[in-house]
N, C-alpha and C positions, 0 to 999 in steps of 0.2 A: 259183780264185778270186773266184767270185763270191759264196761266204758270205765271205771277208775284205772284199770290199769292202763287205760291206753292214752292216758293224759299227759303229756312232756311233764309236767308240772310233776306227777309222781316218780317220772324214772329220774329225772335231773333232782329231785328229791333222794332218791334211794341212792345216790350215786355221793350227793353230800353227807348222809349220815353215814358213810361205810367211810367219808375221810374223818367226821368227827370222832369217830372212834376210834380211828387208827390214831389221829393226833391226843386221842386220850391217855391211850398206850403206851404214845413215845412219851409224851409228858411223864404220866407213871413208873417207867423204865426210867427215866431218868434223876427224877425224886429218888426212887428205890434203890435202883442199880447203880446211877451213873455217880457222879460229882461235881455238883453244882456248884463253885468255891470261883470265886472273884479269878483272874487269868494276871498275873501281873505283865509289864513292861519289857522285863530283862534287863539286859547291863547297858545298853543306846540309853543315852539321855534322850526325852521325847521334848523336843526345838518346841520354842515361846507359844512361837505362831499354831503348831498343832492343839498346843494343850489348849489356845484362848477361842480357837474354832472349835475345838470339843466343847468345851463347855454354851459357847456358843448356839452349838443346834442341840444342846441336852434341856439345855434351857429353853428356844424360839422354840423348835418343832414340837413337845407336848404342851405347853401353853396351846397354839396354834391346830391343834389334835381336839386340847377341850372348848377351843370357840368352836371350830365343828362342830364336834357333838352337840354344845348347848343350841345351835343355830339347827341341825338336824332336829332333836329332840320338840325345839318348838315349834318348827315345822310338822310336826306329826301331831303334835298337840292339835295345832290349828286346824291341821285337814282332820279330826278324829279319827286317825288311822296311822296304818304303818308305813312309810313312804319310800318309793326304792332307794332314795340315798341313804336309807337309815338300813336299808337291805345291802348297800355296796359296801356302807362304812362296816356293819358286822359283819358280812361276808368277808372284807376284806380281813380282817382279823383273825378268821377262821383260816387264812390262806397262811396268817404269819407262822404257824411250825414247819413251813417250807422254807424258810429263807436261808438257809443253807442246800438246800437241795441241788446248787447249779455247781456244788463240786461234790457230787454222788459218789461222783467219779475218779475224778483227778481235783486237788487241792488247789486253786489255780485263784484264788477270791481270801482276801483275809481284811477283817475288818481290825482298826485301830486297838489293841487292847489297853490303852489310856481312856479311853472310853469308860465309863462306868459298866460292869458286864460282870456275868461268870460264863464259866464253861458249856460250851454248847450241847444242846438235846440230839444231833448230829448223830455223833453215835449208835443212838438206838432205833433208830429209822431202820426198818426190816430193809437187809437189801445192801446196807452201807460199805462201800468197799474202801475210801478214799482213806487213807493210812495218815497218823500225825494227826488225827480230830479230836484225841482225849480232851483236852485244856486248847480246844481252839474259842475264842472271848464270842460270848451272843452280846453285846452291847443294847440290856434288856430297856434299857429309860429311850433310849435315840428310836431305835428300828421295830419296839412293838406302839410304837405311835409314829410313826413316819409311815408302816404300811400300810394302815388303813385315811391315813391323811391324804397321801401319793392318790392313792387306790383312787379316792372319790374324788379329790381337787382334778387327777388328769382327768377323768370322765367327762366331771362339767366342762374345762377348758375345749373338751375334744367335739365336747358337745355345740358349743357358743361356736368352733370354728366351720362344723358342720354345717349352721344354721345359717352362717356369711356364706359359704361358698356356695349352697346347692343354687341358689337362686343368679347368683353373679356367675357363676359355671357352665352353667345350665347340666349339673350331674343331678339328675331325676330319679336312675337307677340304683338298686340299696349295694351294689358290689362296686361300684362308685364311688359311695359314700364309706364307704366298708374302707375302701383303699385310701382314701384322704384320713380318716381316723387312722390307718395303722401308720402312714407318715407323720401325721402328728405327733403320735404317740412314740414314734422314735425322736423324733426333734425334742420333745418331754425329757424324754430319758437321758437321751447325751447331756443337755442341760442339767438335770438335776446328778448325773453320776459325776458330769465335769466337775460338778461344784465340791462333791465330798474328792474326787480324787487331787485336788487343786489344793485343797488344804488340806490332806496328809488325813485323809480318817479312812480311806480304804486303798487298796490296792487291785493292781491284776499281776500278778509277775509273770504270769508262762501262756502270753496268747499268744494267738496265731499272729507271726509281725505283717505279713502280708494284707493282713486283713483288721488291723490295728492301728489308731489315731496316735502319733507322738508316740510310735514306738521304737524301744529302746531307752525311753525314758521312765523316773519311778512315777510318775501318774500316766503311764500309756494307758489306752481303753481300747478292750476289744470292738467293732464296728456293728460286728455279729451278736453284741449283747443288746445293743440300742434296738437293731433291729427285731431282736426276737422279743424282748420285754415288752418294747414298744409297740411289735404287735397284738401283745397279751391288753396293754393299756385302750391298745385301739377297740379292738374287740371289745371287752368294756363296754367304753364309752360308747360304742354303738349298739351294745342292749339296752342302756338308758336311751341314745337319742330315738329309736326307732319302739318306743314305749305306747302301749294304745292310752285310749283318754281317759281310760281306767288306771294308769298310772303302772300298766303289769306290762311287763318285755317278755318277750317270746319263750325264754326256758316256764313261763310261770303259764303259761295257757292252759286251763283245765282247772283254775281252782274254784270257777262258780258252781253253786249247787254243793258246793262244802259245809260243814259248820265254821263257824269265823274263826277256832282256834286251830282247826285243824288244817285251814285253807295258810292264816298267819303261819303255823307251825313249817306247813311242806314251803310256803314264799320261801322261809330263811335259810332252810334243806338244798332248794334249790338253785338259789344262788349261793350260796357257797359250794354247793358240787360243781358248778360252773366255771366257777373264779378257782377251785381247786386244778380241775379240770386243765383250764387254761394255764396257770402256773405249771403243772407237773410237765406240761406237754415241752414248755420252753424250757424247762432246766432240764430235761432228757435227750433236745435237740441241743442248749449249749456245751452239755457233758459230753457228747458226740464230738460236736467240733471239738472242742479241748485238749480230748484225744489226742489230739494234731496239733498242740501248742509245741512251740520253742523253749529250748532250754531257758533256765535263769540267767540272765547274763548280766548281770548287777546285784551289788551286796544291797540289803535291806536290812532299814533300822528294827532294833528285835521286837518292834513296838506294833512291828507290823510283820513280823513270821512267825511270833508265838512261840509255841515247841511245834512246829507243822516242821516235816522234812522241807529243808528250804537251802540245798547248798548250790552256791554260786558256781554254776555250768555244769550241774549235774539233773538230771530229770528232775521234774517236780512231784512230787510224795506221790509216788509209782504205787499202783493199787498192788496186793498181793498177788494177783493173777501176772500183770507186766512183772513182779520181782520175780516170777516164779518160771519165764519166759527167758530169764536172763542165762 
């Protein structure tokens, strides 16, 4: 028993199991006590360009996810075992419940409510204090497939960059390669989120101006978001890059000698555990920085504000604690 507990895979699997139990509770509370109904676009007309881009993304992203899933399944069948890419794809799907965690304390990120959506499960998360989230859109058709798709694809791209950079730049130490992975992840996040911002499908109205790209514009983007989420992608990509010859990552060490089904279960939970931990760490850091965000200084179309407390010139969606301090 002592040798089993000392294995890294067991600790990460226990953490993963805790996250799975928590998200099952959140989803159950959302269905039983929440109001999972579609969120409307409000009074302002949705521009034609936004509508076109919305449906393009909602068709192309799920199709790309299906193709990615087919490729991963075929790879697993060819190997006759569960590949690490399959674990990444499934692990990122088990992180999806945290989609709105970056606005845990202060709501300064919006999805367009024109996207096919249901009101979010976010208020059911224990410790949630962000106000105005009872009718926040969760665009399930897009984000439920985009989450795992980006998680795996960014890891693949990062590994390709590391394979090229390692011999060219004489980077042999792991810290140096992880740093390259984080920089690559940051660039990837900047590109991906800029595409959604410039098409009007997401918005960051309450950012820290000094740390924001295109500050003051409807498509302004907080650079700390790219660094923080890019770091998550970078570490996840590093896990994939530094796999052993047996296709095991650092968090899966210690699965040898276990019954096959137990080992597979522990591997799934371990990868889900580390990805959930990384994403939660990013979300808490993002929330901490967001508490110092600037007031909203421009009007927002109703499809990008929903029913959140968004008043131009006023602090954005203050928490009950902030309201009590006034």
